[in-house]
C-alpha positions, 0 to 999 in steps of 0.5 A, spaced: 336 151 375 343 151 377 347 145 378 351 147 384 347 143 389 350 137 386 357 139 389 354 138 396 349 133 395 353 127 391 358 127 396 352 125 401 349 120 397 356 117 396 357 116 403 350 114 404 351 109 398 357 106 402 352 104 408 347 102 404 351 097 400 354 094 407 347 093 410 345 090 404 351 085 403 351 083 410 343 083 410 343 078 404 349 074 407 345 073 414 338 072 410 341 066 406 343 063 412 337 064 415 333 062 409 337 056 408 335 053 414 328 055 414 327 053 407 330 046 409 326 045 415 320 047 410 321 040 407 323 036 412 319 031 416 320 033 423 313 037 424 316 041 430 321 044 425 316 045 419 311 048 424 316 053 427 319 055 419 312 056 417 310 061 423 317 065 422 315 066 415 308 068 417 310 073 422 315 076 417 311 076 411 305 079 415 309 085 418 311 090 413 319 092 413 318 099 416 314 096 422 319 091 423 324 096 423 321 101 428 319 095 433 326 092 433 329 099 434 324 102 439 321 096 442 326 091 443 332 095 446 326 096 452 325 089 452 333 087 453 335 093 456 340 095 452 341 100 446 342 097 439 345 102 434 341 104 428 345 100 423 345 094 427 338 094 427 338 095 419 342 089 418 337 085 423 331 087 419 334 086 412 336 079 414 330 077 417 325 080 412 329 077 406 330 071 410 323 069 409 323 070 402 329 066 401 327 060 405 321 059 400 326 060 394 331 055 397 325 050 399 322 050 391 329 049 389 331 043 393 324 040 391 326 042 384 331 037 384 329 030 381 328 025 387 332 020 382 338 024 383 338 023 391 336 016 390 342 015 385 347 018 390 345 014 396 345 008 391 353 010 390 354 009 398 354 016 399 351 018 406 344 023 406 349 029 408 354 027 402 348 026 397 345 033 400 352 037 399 354 034 393 348 031 389 342 036 391 345 043 393 349 044 386 343 044 381 339 047 387 343 053 387 344 054 380 336 054 380 335 059 385 341 064 383 336 068 379 331 069 385 337 070 390 340 076 385 333 079 385 332 079 393 339 082 393 336 088 389 330 088 393 334 089 399 338 094 396 332 098 395 329 096 402 334 100 405 331 106 404 325 104 409 331 104 414 331 112 414 325 112 419 330 109 424 335 115 422 340 110 419 344 114 414 343 111 408 342 114 401 335 116 402 336 119 409 342 123 406 338 126 401 333 128 407 338 131 411 340 135 405 333 137 403 332 139 410 338 143 410 337 147 404 330 146 402 331 144 395 326 138 395 325 138 388 332 137 386 334 133 392 329 127 391 330 128 383 337 126 384 335 121 389 331 117 384 336 118 379 341 115 383 337 109 385 336 108 378 343 108 376 345 103 382 339 098 381 341 098 373 348 097 375 346 091 379 341 088 374 347 088 369 352 084 374 346 080 375 345 078 368 353 077 368 353 072 374 347 068 372 351 067 365 357 065 368 354 060 373 350 057 367 343 059 371 340 062 364 340 059 358 
């Protein structure tokens, strides 16, 4: 089989990779903000906040990401009366989806910090907020780092589902090439290998970051 098709397909995949990483990075950043707020609400004593947090996680976990993408892209614009670009929808969907899982990561990490550390901070005269920022968050963040890295890798792979709303990420670019050339076997074989290479690099970076941050022994 001739490899001439790579001169056309690879530039398309690299173009899609740029958009994939933009969506994944912005999505995971917003997801971390959402997840931190929801995760904190899950273990707070205010019932309404805990109920809202539980409801958010229940809805997001119960609706497949691809269905959420279709809803936000096709239904939400009709409700708000304004078109939402596909890339923006992609960022929103990744943020909402990952945020629900990060919330559980944050809750577990916060609850994993010994109560004695909180009490020690308060006994030293720190305010509850200072205790949270200086005593609780640092060890909690180290504990949640591996799971956060995993969630980012999942977000990169989840962007493939955004091809259904015409986001020109990696998968959609491969679909465009396959439709244009009818070379489906080489197109999707290269696509799979391309994703494998990207995820492998991200896993290596994850291990390096965890080692540097002391998240692994």
